[in-house]
N, C-alpha and C positions, 0 to 999 in steps of 0.2 A: 504494500500500500504506500506508505510514506517512509522516508528515511528519518529516523529519530536521532536527535542530538543527545549524547549522553550527558545528563545533568545529575549532580550528586544527590539532589533531593527529588524523590519520585513525583512525577506529574500524574494526577489522576486521569484515567482514560477519557472521561468526558471533557476535561479541560483541554487535553491534547487535541481532541476532535474539534473543539470550539476554536482553538488557535488555527487549525487547518482551514476551517470555514471562514474565519474572519481575519486571517493573517495577511491578507493582501487587499489592496485597493480594488484590484480587478475582481476578486471573488465577491467582495461586498457589492460592487456594481452589478455583477451577474445576479446576485440574489435580488437586488432591487429591480433589475430589468425583468427577470422571470416572474417576480411578484406582480408587476404591472402588466406584463405581456407574456403570458405562458407561450412558449413556442420552441422552435428549433434553434440549434446552435448557429446556423447561417444567419438567421435574423438577428441574433445577439451580436454576431461579428460585425454585421453591417451597421447596426445601431451604435455600437460602442467604438467602431473604427479600429478593431483589433483583428489580427490575423486569425483565421479559422482554427489553425492548429493550436494556438494559444488558448482560444476559447474552448476548444475541445478538451484540452488537458485540465483546465480549471473547472469546467463543467463536470468532468469525470470526478475530480476531487470532491466537489460538492455532492455529487451523487453517492460517492463512497461513504461520506459521513452522514448521509440521510437528509441533508438540508433540501436537496432537490429530489424529485421523483420524475421518472420518464415513462411515458406510456408506450404502447406497441408501435405508435407512429412517430416515436422519438421526440414527442412534445415534452418539454421540460416545464415543471411547475414547482413552486416552493411548497415544501412540507412545513406549514406554519407551526404545527405542534412540535416538530423536531427543532425548528429554528428557535422557538420560545424555550425549549428545554436546554439547548446549548447556551443561550443567553443567560438563563437562570444559573446554570452550572458555572459559567465564567464569573458571573456576579458574586455567587456564593464563595468562589475560590479567591477572587481578588479582594472582596470586602467581607471577610469572615467576621462572625460575631466575636467579641473580645474573649469569650471563654474557649474558642477554638484555637488551638495552637498547632505548631508544626512539629 
């Protein structure tokens, strides 16, 4: 799936997946695009002005973490439940309650 950088402190799986989804401007733009305009990668490439191969790789990454779903006609849509889950996971990790320690 993704190459992980070794870090001395373990990163929870959900947090890692959130960083994969939100870790680049293009991926966030793709989420935004597919939320407003469910469709194919070619449409996203035209709208965002990015090479189709780059759109393909980044759309695949979003599919892999479940933020996007793709139907049999290769139409991509945002899985809002999964998106909310990853946002909440990242929020809980970055802003833990004072009683939660490392």
